[in-house]
Every structure is written in C-alpha cells, then in structure tokens.
N, CA, C and O atoms as a Maestro MAE file, in Angstrom:
{
 s_m_m2io_version
 :::
 2.0.0
}

f_m_ct {
 s_m_title
 :::
 protein
 m_atom[340] {
  # First column is atom index #
  i_m_mmod_type
  r_m_x_coord
  r_m_y_coord
  r_m_z_coord
  i_m_residue_number
  s_m_chain_name
  s_m_pdb_residue_name
  s_m_pdb_atom_name
  i_m_atomic_number
  :::
  1 25 -23.965 -46.029 45.342 1 A "MET " " N  " 7
  2 3 -25.339 -46.382 45.045 1 A "MET " " CA " 6
  3 2 -25.695 -45.821 43.677 1 A "MET " " C  " 6
  4 15 -25.302 -44.710 43.321 1 A "MET " " O  " 8
  5 25 -26.441 -46.607 42.923 2 A "GLY " " N  " 7
  6 3 -26.849 -46.188 41.587 2 A "GLY " " CA " 6
  7 2 -27.932 -45.134 41.625 2 A "GLY " " C  " 6
  8 15 -28.484 -44.815 42.678 2 A "GLY " " O  " 8
  9 25 -28.219 -44.605 40.462 3 A "ARG " " N  " 7
  10 3 -29.277 -43.595 40.353 3 A "ARG " " CA " 6
  11 2 -30.637 -44.251 40.544 3 A "ARG " " C  " 6
  12 15 -30.766 -45.463 40.369 3 A "ARG " " O  " 8
  13 25 -31.657 -43.465 40.904 4 A "PRO " " N  " 7
  14 3 -32.999 -44.039 41.057 4 A "PRO " " CA " 6
  15 2 -33.497 -44.626 39.731 4 A "PRO " " C  " 6
  16 15 -33.290 -44.034 38.672 4 A "PRO " " O  " 8
  17 25 -34.140 -45.766 39.790 5 A "ALA " " N  " 7
  18 3 -34.646 -46.437 38.596 5 A "ALA " " CA " 6
  19 2 -35.861 -45.701 38.029 5 A "ALA " " C  " 6
  20 15 -36.700 -45.198 38.776 5 A "ALA " " O  " 8
  21 25 -35.941 -45.647 36.710 6 A "THR " " N  " 7
  22 3 -37.104 -45.102 36.014 6 A "THR " " CA " 6
  23 2 -38.063 -46.255 35.695 6 A "THR " " C  " 6
  24 15 -37.736 -47.419 35.925 6 A "THR " " O  " 8
  25 25 -39.237 -45.928 35.169 7 A "PHE " " N  " 7
  26 3 -40.189 -46.963 34.762 7 A "PHE " " CA " 6
  27 2 -39.564 -47.880 33.719 7 A "PHE " " C  " 6
  28 15 -39.704 -49.100 33.798 7 A "PHE " " O  " 8
  29 25 -38.874 -47.296 32.743 8 A "ASP " " N  " 7
  30 3 -38.215 -48.107 31.714 8 A "ASP " " CA " 6
  31 2 -37.160 -49.022 32.325 8 A "ASP " " C  " 6
  32 15 -37.017 -50.171 31.908 8 A "ASP " " O  " 8
  33 25 -36.420 -48.518 33.313 9 A "ASP " " N  " 7
  34 3 -35.425 -49.349 34.004 9 A "ASP " " CA " 6
  35 2 -36.097 -50.535 34.689 9 A "ASP " " C  " 6
  36 15 -35.620 -51.665 34.588 9 A "ASP " " O  " 8
  37 25 -37.206 -50.277 35.388 10 A "LEU " " N  " 7
  38 3 -37.911 -51.352 36.084 10 A "LEU " " CA " 6
  39 2 -38.432 -52.389 35.097 10 A "LEU " " C  " 6
  40 15 -38.413 -53.587 35.382 10 A "LEU " " O  " 8
  41 25 -38.896 -51.933 33.944 11 A "THR " " N  " 7
  42 3 -39.360 -52.852 32.908 11 A "THR " " CA " 6
  43 2 -38.219 -53.748 32.445 11 A "THR " " C  " 6
  44 15 -38.401 -54.955 32.288 11 A "THR " " O  " 8
  45 25 -37.046 -53.165 32.226 12 A "GLU " " N  " 7
  46 3 -35.874 -53.946 31.824 12 A "GLU " " CA " 6
  47 2 -35.474 -54.932 32.915 12 A "GLU " " C  " 6
  48 15 -35.157 -56.086 32.630 12 A "GLU " " O  " 8
  49 25 -35.490 -54.479 34.155 13 A "VAL " " N  " 7
  50 3 -35.127 -55.344 35.281 13 A "VAL " " CA " 6
  51 2 -36.071 -56.549 35.347 13 A "VAL " " C  " 6
  52 15 -35.617 -57.682 35.503 13 A "VAL " " O  " 8
  53 25 -37.372 -56.310 35.230 14 A "LEU " " N  " 7
  54 3 -38.325 -57.431 35.281 14 A "LEU " " CA " 6
  55 2 -38.110 -58.390 34.111 14 A "LEU " " C  " 6
  56 15 -38.197 -59.606 34.278 14 A "LEU " " O  " 8
  57 25 -37.837 -57.854 32.958 15 A "ARG " " N  " 7
  58 3 -37.650 -58.682 31.766 15 A "ARG " " CA " 6
  59 2 -36.369 -59.511 31.848 15 A "ARG " " C  " 6
  60 15 -36.365 -60.692 31.499 15 A "ARG " " O  " 8
  61 25 -35.282 -58.889 32.312 16 A "ASP " " N  " 7
  62 3 -33.965 -59.520 32.212 16 A "ASP " " CA " 6
  63 2 -33.365 -60.019 33.522 16 A "ASP " " C  " 6
  64 15 -32.425 -60.814 33.497 16 A "ASP " " O  " 8
  65 25 -33.887 -59.570 34.676 17 A "GLN " " N  " 7
  66 3 -33.201 -59.892 35.925 17 A "GLN " " CA " 6
  67 2 -34.108 -60.433 37.027 17 A "GLN " " C  " 6
  68 15 -33.774 -60.328 38.208 17 A "GLN " " O  " 8
  69 25 -35.227 -60.997 36.662 18 A "SER " " N  " 7
  70 3 -36.124 -61.572 37.677 18 A "SER " " CA " 6
  71 2 -35.432 -62.666 38.480 18 A "SER " " C  " 6
  72 15 -35.610 -62.748 39.696 18 A "SER " " O  " 8
  73 25 -34.652 -63.497 37.819 19 A "GLU " " N  " 7
  74 3 -33.928 -64.560 38.533 19 A "GLU " " CA " 6
  75 2 -32.910 -63.972 39.501 19 A "GLU " " C  " 6
  76 15 -32.737 -64.491 40.603 19 A "GLU " " O  " 8
  77 25 -32.235 -62.899 39.105 20 A "ALA " " N  " 7
  78 3 -31.257 -62.247 39.989 20 A "ALA " " CA " 6
  79 2 -31.947 -61.695 41.232 20 A "ALA " " C  " 6
  80 15 -31.391 -61.753 42.328 20 A "ALA " " O  " 8
  81 25 -33.151 -61.162 41.067 21 A "ILE " " N  " 7
  82 3 -33.901 -60.645 42.224 21 A "ILE " " CA " 6
  83 2 -34.259 -61.797 43.157 21 A "ILE " " C  " 6
  84 15 -34.085 -61.688 44.371 21 A "ILE " " O  " 8
  85 25 -34.760 -62.905 42.597 22 A "LYS " " N  " 7
  86 3 -35.100 -64.054 43.436 22 A "LYS " " CA " 6
  87 2 -33.867 -64.588 44.160 22 A "LYS " " C  " 6
  88 15 -33.950 -64.962 45.330 22 A "LYS " " O  " 8
  89 25 -32.735 -64.624 43.479 23 A "ASN " " N  " 7
  90 3 -31.499 -65.074 44.121 23 A "ASN " " CA " 6
  91 2 -31.092 -64.136 45.250 23 A "ASN " " C  " 6
  92 15 -30.668 -64.595 46.311 23 A "ASN " " O  " 8
  93 25 -31.213 -62.838 45.040 24 A "THR " " N  " 7
  94 3 -30.873 -61.860 46.068 24 A "THR " " CA " 6
  95 2 -31.760 -62.042 47.302 24 A "THR " " C  " 6
  96 15 -31.284 -61.931 48.431 24 A "THR " " O  " 8
  97 25 -33.037 -62.320 47.087 25 A "LEU " " N  " 7
  98 3 -33.987 -62.501 48.186 25 A "LEU " " CA " 6
  99 2 -33.960 -63.925 48.737 25 A "LEU " " C  " 6
  100 15 -34.576 -64.213 49.764 25 A "LEU " " O  " 8
  101 25 -33.244 -64.811 48.049 26 A "ASN " " N  " 7
  102 3 -33.133 -66.216 48.455 26 A "ASN " " CA " 6
  103 2 -34.496 -66.908 48.466 26 A "ASN " " C  " 6
  104 15 -34.847 -67.602 49.420 26 A "ASN " " O  " 8
  105 25 -35.255 -66.707 47.391 27 A "VAL " " N  " 7
  106 3 -36.539 -67.384 47.203 27 A "VAL " " CA " 6
  107 2 -36.537 -68.055 45.832 27 A "VAL " " C  " 6
  108 15 -35.842 -67.613 44.918 27 A "VAL " " O  " 8
  109 25 -37.316 -69.120 45.696 28 A "THR " " N  " 7
  110 3 -37.391 -69.818 44.419 28 A "THR " " CA " 6
  111 2 -38.668 -69.498 43.654 28 A "THR " " C  " 6
  112 15 -38.728 -69.680 42.438 28 A "THR " " O  " 8
  113 25 -39.692 -69.022 44.364 29 A "LYS " " N  " 7
  114 3 -40.962 -68.674 43.732 29 A "LYS " " CA " 6
  115 2 -41.284 -67.227 44.035 29 A "LYS " " C  " 6
  116 15 -41.135 -66.772 45.170 29 A "LYS " " O  " 8
  117 25 -41.726 -66.502 43.016 30 A "ALA " " N  " 7
  118 3 -42.128 -65.107 43.216 30 A "ALA " " CA " 6
  119 2 -42.925 -64.635 42.009 30 A "ALA " " C  " 6
  120 15 -42.659 -65.039 40.877 30 A "ALA " " O  " 8
  121 25 -43.889 -63.788 42.262 31 A "ASN " " N  " 7
  122 3 -44.592 -63.060 41.208 31 A "ASN " " CA " 6
  123 2 -44.171 -61.605 41.343 31 A "ASN " " C  " 6
  124 15 -44.146 -61.060 42.446 31 A "ASN " " O  " 8
  125 25 -43.839 -60.975 40.217 32 A "MET " " N  " 7
  126 3 -43.348 -59.598 40.243 32 A "MET " " CA " 6
  127 2 -44.092 -58.744 39.227 32 A "MET " " C  " 6
  128 15 -44.403 -59.187 38.121 32 A "MET " " O  " 8
  129 25 -44.370 -57.499 39.631 33 A "PHE " " N  " 7
  130 3 -44.978 -56.547 38.705 33 A "PHE " " CA " 6
  131 2 -44.683 -55.131 39.178 33 A "PHE " " C  " 6
  132 15 -44.255 -54.916 40.312 33 A "PHE " " O  " 8
  133 25 -44.917 -54.171 38.293 34 A "ILE " " N  " 7
  134 3 -44.748 -52.750 38.611 34 A "ILE " " CA " 6
  135 2 -46.141 -52.190 38.917 34 A "ILE " " C  " 6
  136 15 -46.969 -52.088 38.012 34 A "ILE " " O  " 8
  137 25 -46.412 -51.828 40.175 35 A "PRO " " N  " 7
  138 3 -47.731 -51.260 40.494 35 A "PRO " " CA " 6
  139 2 -47.933 -49.900 39.805 35 A "PRO " " C  " 6
  140 15 -46.990 -49.131 39.623 35 A "PRO " " O  " 8
  141 25 -49.161 -49.637 39.438 36 A "THR " " N  " 7
  142 3 -49.502 -48.350 38.816 36 A "THR " " CA " 6
  143 2 -50.572 -47.650 39.647 36 A "THR " " C  " 6
  144 15 -51.564 -47.141 39.125 36 A "THR " " O  " 8
  145 25 -50.337 -47.641 40.958 37 A "ASP " " N  " 7
  146 3 -51.328 -47.097 41.884 37 A "ASP " " CA " 6
  147 2 -51.033 -45.674 42.337 37 A "ASP " " C  " 6
  148 15 -51.735 -45.142 43.197 37 A "ASP " " O  " 8
  149 25 -50.005 -45.052 41.772 38 A "GLY " " N  " 7
  150 3 -49.677 -43.678 42.136 38 A "GLY " " CA " 6
  151 2 -48.866 -43.536 43.408 38 A "GLY " " C  " 6
  152 15 -48.679 -42.418 43.888 38 A "GLY " " O  " 8
  153 25 -48.376 -44.639 43.974 39 A "HIS " " N  " 7
  154 3 -47.598 -44.588 45.211 39 A "HIS " " CA " 6
  155 2 -46.101 -44.714 44.964 39 A "HIS " " C  " 6
  156 15 -45.362 -45.146 45.848 39 A "HIS " " O  " 8
  157 25 -45.661 -44.351 43.801 40 A "GLY " " N  " 7
  158 3 -44.234 -44.346 43.490 40 A "GLY " " CA " 6
  159 2 -43.772 -45.568 42.712 40 A "GLY " " C  " 6
  160 15 -44.388 -46.634 42.756 40 A "GLY " " O  " 8
  161 25 -42.664 -45.377 41.996 41 A "LEU " " N  " 7
  162 3 -42.084 -46.462 41.220 41 A "LEU " " CA " 6
  163 2 -41.471 -47.505 42.134 41 A "LEU " " C  " 6
  164 15 -40.720 -47.181 43.054 41 A "LEU " " O  " 8
  165 25 -41.802 -48.767 41.867 42 A "ARG " " N  " 7
  166 3 -41.258 -49.869 42.640 42 A "ARG " " CA " 6
  167 2 -41.641 -51.167 41.946 42 A "ARG " " C  " 6
  168 15 -42.493 -51.191 41.058 42 A "ARG " " O  " 8
  169 25 -40.995 -52.243 42.368 43 A "ILE " " N  " 7
  170 3 -41.394 -53.569 41.926 43 A "ILE " " CA " 6
  171 2 -42.068 -54.248 43.108 43 A "ILE " " C  " 6
  172 15 -41.487 -54.358 44.188 43 A "ILE " " O  " 8
  173 25 -43.291 -54.699 42.897 44 A "HIS " " N  " 7
  174 3 -44.007 -55.465 43.911 44 A "HIS " " CA " 6
  175 2 -43.621 -56.921 43.709 44 A "HIS " " C  " 6
  176 15 -43.672 -57.434 42.591 44 A "HIS " " O  " 8
  177 25 -43.234 -57.587 44.791 45 A "ILE " " N  " 7
  178 3 -42.824 -58.979 44.721 45 A "ILE " " CA " 6
  179 2 -43.641 -59.773 45.730 45 A "ILE " " C  " 6
  180 15 -43.564 -59.532 46.934 45 A "ILE " " O  " 8
  181 25 -44.426 -60.725 45.224 46 A "SER " " N  " 7
  182 3 -45.181 -61.641 46.077 46 A "SER " " CA " 6
  183 2 -44.358 -62.908 46.227 46 A "SER " " C  " 6
  184 15 -44.009 -63.552 45.237 46 A "SER " " O  " 8
  185 25 -44.045 -63.266 47.481 47 A "ILE " " N  " 7
  186 3 -43.242 -64.458 47.766 47 A "ILE " " CA " 6
  187 2 -44.013 -65.363 48.722 47 A "ILE " " C  " 6
  188 15 -44.944 -64.910 49.387 47 A "ILE " " O  " 8
  189 25 -43.632 -66.646 48.796 48 A "PRO " " N  " 7
  190 3 -44.284 -67.532 49.771 48 A "PRO " " CA " 6
  191 2 -44.021 -67.051 51.198 48 A "PRO " " C  " 6
  192 15 -42.977 -66.460 51.476 48 A "PRO " " O  " 8
  193 25 -44.963 -67.304 52.092 49 A "GLY " " N  " 7
  194 3 -44.817 -66.911 53.491 49 A "GLY " " CA " 6
  195 2 -43.855 -67.809 54.243 49 A "GLY " " C  " 6
  196 15 -43.411 -68.841 53.739 49 A "GLY " " O  " 8
  197 25 -43.546 -67.395 55.450 50 A "GLY " " N  " 7
  198 3 -42.720 -68.202 56.329 50 A "GLY " " CA " 6
  199 2 -41.237 -67.933 56.267 50 A "GLY " " C  " 6
  200 15 -40.447 -68.749 56.742 50 A "GLY " " O  " 8
  201 25 -40.839 -66.823 55.701 51 A "HIS " " N  " 7
  202 3 -39.420 -66.474 55.645 51 A "HIS " " CA " 6
  203 2 -39.087 -65.529 56.803 51 A "HIS " " C  " 6
  204 15 -39.651 -64.439 56.893 51 A "HIS " " O  " 8
  205 25 -38.188 -65.935 57.677 52 A "PRO " " N  " 7
  206 3 -37.813 -65.054 58.786 52 A "PRO " " CA " 6
  207 2 -36.922 -63.916 58.287 52 A "PRO " " C  " 6
  208 15 -36.274 -64.028 57.247 52 A "PRO " " O  " 8
  209 25 -36.903 -62.840 59.032 53 A "GLY " " N  " 7
  210 3 -36.008 -61.731 58.704 53 A "GLY " " CA " 6
  211 2 -36.716 -60.576 58.026 53 A "GLY " " C  " 6
  212 15 -37.904 -60.638 57.709 53 A "GLY " " O  " 8
  213 25 -35.953 -59.532 57.817 54 A "LYS " " N  " 7
  214 3 -36.470 -58.305 57.224 54 A "LYS " " CA " 6
  215 2 -36.070 -58.256 55.756 54 A "LYS " " C  " 6
  216 15 -34.958 -58.641 55.394 54 A "LYS " " O  " 8
  217 25 -36.966 -57.790 54.931 55 A "TRP " " N  " 7
  218 3 -36.708 -57.698 53.494 55 A "TRP " " CA " 6
  219 2 -36.127 -56.320 53.155 55 A "TRP " " C  " 6
  220 15 -36.467 -55.331 53.805 55 A "TRP " " O  " 8
  221 25 -35.262 -56.248 52.149 56 A "PRO " " N  " 7
  222 3 -34.701 -54.945 51.755 56 A "PRO " " CA " 6
  223 2 -35.769 -54.061 51.114 56 A "PRO " " C  " 6
  224 15 -36.685 -54.548 50.451 56 A "PRO " " O  " 8
  225 25 -35.633 -52.771 51.324 57 A "GLU " " N  " 7
  226 3 -36.561 -51.824 50.698 57 A "GLU " " CA " 6
  227 2 -36.131 -51.477 49.285 57 A "GLU " " C  " 6
  228 15 -36.936 -50.994 48.489 57 A "GLU " " O  " 8
  229 25 -34.868 -51.720 48.971 58 A "GLU " " N  " 7
  230 3 -34.384 -51.542 47.607 58 A "GLU " " CA " 6
  231 2 -33.117 -52.359 47.415 58 A "GLU " " C  " 6
  232 15 -32.429 -52.715 48.371 58 A "GLU " " O  " 8
  233 25 -32.831 -52.647 46.150 59 A "ILE " " N  " 7
  234 3 -31.590 -53.330 45.797 59 A "ILE " " CA " 6
  235 2 -30.956 -52.579 44.640 59 A "ILE " " C  " 6
  236 15 -31.633 -51.849 43.916 59 A "ILE " " O  " 8
  237 25 -29.674 -52.758 44.472 60 A "GLU " " N  " 7
  238 3 -28.970 -52.134 43.355 60 A "GLU " " CA " 6
  239 2 -28.691 -53.191 42.308 60 A "GLU " " C  " 6
  240 15 -28.178 -54.269 42.611 60 A "GLU " " O  " 8
  241 25 -29.038 -52.868 41.070 61 A "LEU " " N  " 7
  242 3 -28.808 -53.774 39.953 61 A "LEU " " CA " 6
  243 2 -28.133 -53.018 38.819 61 A "LEU " " C  " 6
  244 15 -28.223 -51.794 38.729 61 A "LEU " " O  " 8
  245 25 -27.458 -53.764 37.959 62 A "ARG " " N  " 7
  246 3 -26.799 -53.169 36.793 62 A "ARG " " CA " 6
  247 2 -27.634 -53.481 35.556 62 A "ARG " " C  " 6
  248 15 -27.960 -54.636 35.282 62 A "ARG " " O  " 8
  249 25 -27.973 -52.426 34.818 63 A "LEU " " N  " 7
  250 3 -28.735 -52.584 33.589 63 A "LEU " " CA " 6
  251 2 -27.833 -53.114 32.476 63 A "LEU " " C  " 6
  252 15 -26.614 -53.189 32.630 63 A "LEU " " O  " 8
  253 25 -28.451 -53.477 31.355 64 A "ASN " " N  " 7
  254 3 -27.694 -54.016 30.223 64 A "ASN " " CA " 6
  255 2 -26.649 -53.044 29.679 64 A "ASN " " C  " 6
  256 15 -25.640 -53.474 29.120 64 A "ASN " " O  " 8
  257 25 -26.879 -51.732 29.838 65 A "ASP " " N  " 7
  258 3 -25.917 -50.743 29.345 65 A "ASP " " CA " 6
  259 2 -24.815 -50.431 30.355 65 A "ASP " " C  " 6
  260 15 -23.968 -49.573 30.107 65 A "ASP " " O  " 8
  261 25 -24.825 -51.133 31.504 66 A "GLY " " N  " 7
  262 3 -23.796 -50.943 32.520 66 A "GLY " " CA " 6
  263 2 -24.133 -49.932 33.594 66 A "GLY " " C  " 6
  264 15 -23.340 -49.729 34.514 66 A "GLY " " O  " 8
  265 25 -25.284 -49.295 33.506 67 A "THR " " N  " 7
  266 3 -25.711 -48.310 34.497 67 A "THR " " CA " 6
  267 2 -26.206 -49.009 35.758 67 A "THR " " C  " 6
  268 15 -26.989 -49.956 35.676 67 A "THR " " O  " 8
  269 25 -25.755 -48.551 36.919 68 A "ASP " " N  " 7
  270 3 -26.253 -49.065 38.189 68 A "ASP " " CA " 6
  271 2 -27.475 -48.253 38.610 68 A "ASP " " C  " 6
  272 15 -27.460 -47.023 38.592 68 A "ASP " " O  " 8
  273 25 -28.539 -48.977 38.993 69 A "VAL " " N  " 7
  274 3 -29.774 -48.305 39.420 69 A "VAL " " CA " 6
  275 2 -30.234 -48.861 40.761 69 A "VAL " " C  " 6
  276 15 -30.029 -50.035 41.070 69 A "VAL " " O  " 8
  277 25 -30.854 -47.999 41.543 70 A "ALA " " N  " 7
  278 3 -31.469 -48.386 42.812 70 A "ALA " " CA " 6
  279 2 -32.919 -48.745 42.514 70 A "ALA " " C  " 6
  280 15 -33.689 -47.913 42.033 70 A "ALA " " O  " 8
  281 25 -33.283 -49.995 42.805 71 A "VAL " " N  " 7
  282 3 -34.611 -50.513 42.490 71 A "VAL " " CA " 6
  283 2 -35.414 -50.656 43.782 71 A "VAL " " C  " 6
  284 15 -35.111 -51.528 44.597 71 A "VAL " " O  " 8
  285 25 -36.442 -49.812 43.984 72 A "PRO " " N  " 7
  286 3 -37.287 -49.938 45.171 72 A "PRO " " CA " 6
  287 2 -38.125 -51.218 45.110 72 A "PRO " " C  " 6
  288 15 -38.646 -51.587 44.057 72 A "PRO " " O  " 8
  289 25 -38.242 -51.877 46.250 73 A "LEU " " N  " 7
  290 3 -39.009 -53.118 46.333 73 A "LEU " " CA " 6
  291 2 -40.155 -52.985 47.324 73 A "LEU " " C  " 6
  292 15 -40.043 -52.297 48.339 73 A "LEU " " O  " 8
  293 25 -41.244 -53.647 47.016 74 A "GLU " " N  " 7
  294 3 -42.384 -53.790 47.911 74 A "GLU " " CA " 6
  295 2 -42.634 -55.297 47.995 74 A "GLU " " C  " 6
  296 15 -43.101 -55.902 47.030 74 A "GLU " " O  " 8
  297 25 -42.328 -55.899 49.135 75 A "ILE " " N  " 7
  298 3 -42.380 -57.350 49.255 75 A "ILE " " CA " 6
  299 2 -43.534 -57.759 50.154 75 A "ILE " " C  " 6
  300 15 -43.698 -57.250 51.263 75 A "ILE " " O  " 8
  301 25 -44.334 -58.698 49.642 76 A "ALA " " N  " 7
  302 3 -45.473 -59.225 50.393 76 A "ALA " " CA " 6
  303 2 -45.383 -60.747 50.393 76 A "ALA " " C  " 6
  304 15 -45.106 -61.364 49.364 76 A "ALA " " O  " 8
  305 25 -45.617 -61.339 51.547 77 A "GLU " " N  " 7
  306 3 -45.600 -62.797 51.651 77 A "GLU " " CA " 6
  307 2 -46.993 -63.335 51.348 77 A "GLU " " C  " 6
  308 15 -47.649 -63.918 52.211 77 A "GLU " " O  " 8
  309 25 -47.434 -63.129 50.105 78 A "ASP " " N  " 7
  310 3 -48.773 -63.533 49.686 78 A "ASP " " CA " 6
  311 2 -48.751 -64.263 48.342 78 A "ASP " " C  " 6
  312 15 -49.703 -64.166 47.567 78 A "ASP " " O  " 8
  313 25 -47.678 -64.984 48.068 79 A "TYR " " N  " 7
  314 3 -47.504 -65.668 46.789 79 A "TYR " " CA " 6
  315 2 -48.647 -66.647 46.518 79 A "TYR " " C  " 6
  316 15 -49.030 -67.430 47.387 79 A "TYR " " O  " 8
  317 25 -49.176 -66.589 45.316 80 A "GLN " " N  " 7
  318 3 -50.157 -67.549 44.804 80 A "GLN " " CA " 6
  319 2 -49.701 -67.933 43.398 80 A "GLN " " C  " 6
  320 15 -49.400 -67.049 42.595 80 A "GLN " " O  " 8
  321 25 -49.642 -69.225 43.080 81 A "PRO " " N  " 7
  322 3 -49.254 -69.611 41.725 81 A "PRO " " CA " 6
  323 2 -50.208 -69.002 40.709 81 A "PRO " " C  " 6
  324 15 -51.409 -68.892 40.953 81 A "PRO " " O  " 8
  325 25 -49.665 -68.617 39.588 82 A "ILE " " N  " 7
  326 3 -50.476 -68.062 38.493 82 A "ILE " " CA " 6
  327 2 -50.599 -69.143 37.437 82 A "ILE " " C  " 6
  328 15 -49.599 -69.644 36.922 82 A "ILE " " O  " 8
  329 25 -51.832 -69.495 37.121 83 A "GLU " " N  " 7
  330 3 -52.093 -70.508 36.110 83 A "GLU " " CA " 6
  331 2 -52.219 -69.841 34.740 83 A "GLU " " C  " 6
  332 15 -52.938 -68.852 34.600 83 A "GLU " " O  " 8
  333 25 -51.524 -70.375 33.723 84 A "PRO " " N  " 7
  334 3 -51.674 -69.814 32.371 84 A "PRO " " CA " 6
  335 2 -53.112 -69.941 31.899 84 A "PRO " " C  " 6
  336 15 -53.781 -70.933 32.188 84 A "PRO " " O  " 8
  337 25 -53.578 -68.954 31.184 85 A "GLN " " N  " 7
  338 3 -54.969 -68.963 30.696 85 A "GLN " " CA " 6
  339 2 -55.011 -69.396 29.252 85 A "GLN " " C  " 6
  340 15 -56.088 -69.467 28.660 85 A "GLN " " O  " 8
  :::
 }
 m_bond[339] {
  # First column is bond index #
  i_m_from
  i_m_to
  i_m_order
  :::
  1 1 2 1
  2 2 3 1
  3 3 4 2
  4 3 5 1
  5 5 6 1
  6 6 7 1
  7 7 8 2
  8 7 9 1
  9 9 10 1
  10 10 11 1
  11 11 12 2
  12 11 13 1
  13 13 14 1
  14 14 15 1
  15 15 16 2
  16 15 17 1
  17 17 18 1
  18 18 19 1
  19 19 20 2
  20 19 21 1
  21 21 22 1
  22 22 23 1
  23 23 24 2
  24 23 25 1
  25 25 26 1
  26 26 27 1
  27 27 28 2
  28 27 29 1
  29 29 30 1
  30 30 31 1
  31 31 32 2
  32 31 33 1
  33 33 34 1
  34 34 35 1
  35 35 36 2
  36 35 37 1
  37 37 38 1
  38 38 39 1
  39 39 40 2
  40 39 41 1
  41 41 42 1
  42 42 43 1
  43 43 44 2
  44 43 45 1
  45 45 46 1
  46 46 47 1
  47 47 48 2
  48 47 49 1
  49 49 50 1
  50 50 51 1
  51 51 52 2
  52 51 53 1
  53 53 54 1
  54 54 55 1
  55 55 56 2
  56 55 57 1
  57 57 58 1
  58 58 59 1
  59 59 60 2
  60 59 61 1
  61 61 62 1
  62 62 63 1
  63 63 64 2
  64 63 65 1
  65 65 66 1
  66 66 67 1
  67 67 68 2
  68 67 69 1
  69 69 70 1
  70 70 71 1
  71 71 72 2
  72 71 73 1
  73 73 74 1
  74 74 75 1
  75 75 76 2
  76 75 77 1
  77 77 78 1
  78 78 79 1
  79 79 80 2
  80 79 81 1
  81 81 82 1
  82 82 83 1
  83 83 84 2
  84 83 85 1
  85 85 86 1
  86 86 87 1
  87 87 88 2
  88 87 89 1
  89 89 90 1
  90 90 91 1
  91 91 92 2
  92 91 93 1
  93 93 94 1
  94 94 95 1
  95 95 96 2
  96 95 97 1
  97 97 98 1
  98 98 99 1
  99 99 100 2
  100 99 101 1
  101 101 102 1
  102 102 103 1
  103 103 104 2
  104 103 105 1
  105 105 106 1
  106 106 107 1
  107 107 108 2
  108 107 109 1
  109 109 110 1
  110 110 111 1
  111 111 112 2
  112 111 113 1
  113 113 114 1
  114 114 115 1
  115 115 116 2
  116 115 117 1
  117 117 118 1
  118 118 119 1
  119 119 120 2
  120 119 121 1
  121 121 122 1
  122 122 123 1
  123 123 124 2
  124 123 125 1
  125 125 126 1
  126 126 127 1
  127 127 128 2
  128 127 129 1
  129 129 130 1
  130 130 131 1
  131 131 132 2
  132 131 133 1
  133 133 134 1
  134 134 135 1
  135 135 136 2
  136 135 137 1
  137 137 138 1
  138 138 139 1
  139 139 140 2
  140 139 141 1
  141 141 142 1
  142 142 143 1
  143 143 144 2
  144 143 145 1
  145 145 146 1
  146 146 147 1
  147 147 148 2
  148 147 149 1
  149 149 150 1
  150 150 151 1
  151 151 152 2
  152 151 153 1
  153 153 154 1
  154 154 155 1
  155 155 156 2
  156 155 157 1
  157 157 158 1
  158 158 159 1
  159 159 160 2
  160 159 161 1
  161 161 162 1
  162 162 163 1
  163 163 164 2
  164 163 165 1
  165 165 166 1
  166 166 167 1
  167 167 168 2
  168 167 169 1
  169 169 170 1
  170 170 171 1
  171 171 172 2
  172 171 173 1
  173 173 174 1
  174 174 175 1
  175 175 176 2
  176 175 177 1
  177 177 178 1
  178 178 179 1
  179 179 180 2
  180 179 181 1
  181 181 182 1
  182 182 183 1
  183 183 184 2
  184 183 185 1
  185 185 186 1
  186 186 187 1
  187 187 188 2
  188 187 189 1
  189 189 190 1
  190 190 191 1
  191 191 192 2
  192 191 193 1
  193 193 194 1
  194 194 195 1
  195 195 196 2
  196 195 197 1
  197 197 198 1
  198 198 199 1
  199 199 200 2
  200 199 201 1
  201 201 202 1
  202 202 203 1
  203 203 204 2
  204 203 205 1
  205 205 206 1
  206 206 207 1
  207 207 208 2
  208 207 209 1
  209 209 210 1
  210 210 211 1
  211 211 212 2
  212 211 213 1
  213 213 214 1
  214 214 215 1
  215 215 216 2
  216 215 217 1
  217 217 218 1
  218 218 219 1
  219 219 220 2
  220 219 221 1
  221 221 222 1
  222 222 223 1
  223 223 224 2
  224 223 225 1
  225 225 226 1
  226 226 227 1
  227 227 228 2
  228 227 229 1
  229 229 230 1
  230 230 231 1
  231 231 232 2
  232 231 233 1
  233 233 234 1
  234 234 235 1
  235 235 236 2
  236 235 237 1
  237 237 238 1
  238 238 239 1
  239 239 240 2
  240 239 241 1
  241 241 242 1
  242 242 243 1
  243 243 244 2
  244 243 245 1
  245 245 246 1
  246 246 247 1
  247 247 248 2
  248 247 249 1
  249 249 250 1
  250 250 251 1
  251 251 252 2
  252 251 253 1
  253 253 254 1
  254 254 255 1
  255 255 256 2
  256 255 257 1
  257 257 258 1
  258 258 259 1
  259 259 260 2
  260 259 261 1
  261 261 262 1
  262 262 263 1
  263 263 264 2
  264 263 265 1
  265 265 266 1
  266 266 267 1
  267 267 268 2
  268 267 269 1
  269 269 270 1
  270 270 271 1
  271 271 272 2
  272 271 273 1
  273 273 274 1
  274 274 275 1
  275 275 276 2
  276 275 277 1
  277 277 278 1
  278 278 279 1
  279 279 280 2
  280 279 281 1
  281 281 282 1
  282 282 283 1
  283 283 284 2
  284 283 285 1
  285 285 286 1
  286 286 287 1
  287 287 288 2
  288 287 289 1
  289 289 290 1
  290 290 291 1
  291 291 292 2
  292 291 293 1
  293 293 294 1
  294 294 295 1
  295 295 296 2
  296 295 297 1
  297 297 298 1
  298 298 299 1
  299 299 300 2
  300 299 301 1
  301 301 302 1
  302 302 303 1
  303 303 304 2
  304 303 305 1
  305 305 306 1
  306 306 307 1
  307 307 308 2
  308 307 309 1
  309 309 310 1
  310 310 311 1
  311 311 312 2
  312 311 313 1
  313 313 314 1
  314 314 315 1
  315 315 316 2
  316 315 317 1
  317 317 318 1
  318 318 319 1
  319 319 320 2
  320 319 321 1
  321 321 322 1
  322 322 323 1
  323 323 324 2
  324 323 325 1
  325 325 326 1
  326 326 327 1
  327 327 328 2
  328 327 329 1
  329 329 330 1
  330 330 331 1
  331 331 332 2
  332 331 333 1
  333 333 334 1
  334 334 335 1
  335 335 336 2
  336 335 337 1
  337 337 338 1
  338 338 339 1
  339 339 340 2
  :::
 }
}
C-alpha cells in the first residue's frame, strides 16, 4: 500500500487521474472535489444513484513521479450535472 496522500497529491490526482477514478468505480459521470471542512484529506465523489454494492473507502494510485499513494474517498450517490457559467 502506498503512503497516505497529501493535499498536493490529491490535487494532482484530480487534475490528472479523474478518468482513472471513474474507471475504478465503474461510473461514467462524477463530480469530484477536495472538501475543506476539517474532517480529513479525501476526495469527495458525487455519482449517479442506483449502483448496487459497497464503495471503497480508499484507492491506491500512482502519481506522475511514480510514487504510490493511498487516496481516501468519500462517495455520495447525489450526482447533479454542473452547468458552465
């Protein structure tokens, strides 16, 4: 298992590996962000409802420099499309 992800790691993951996360979760639509609510580092992922099964609490990803990191996930089945402003 990789080392725990830092804020900078999570930023890189969101920038470069959002598609890999969706593929891992087997979803085609998702909104992702890093919450800043003081409840720990994680990526919040909003996905469409109706998916059976349990979601992982974390996944391991490889950063661009080759480092493996453990990325905590918070998954909610509350996806809403975001319209560009």
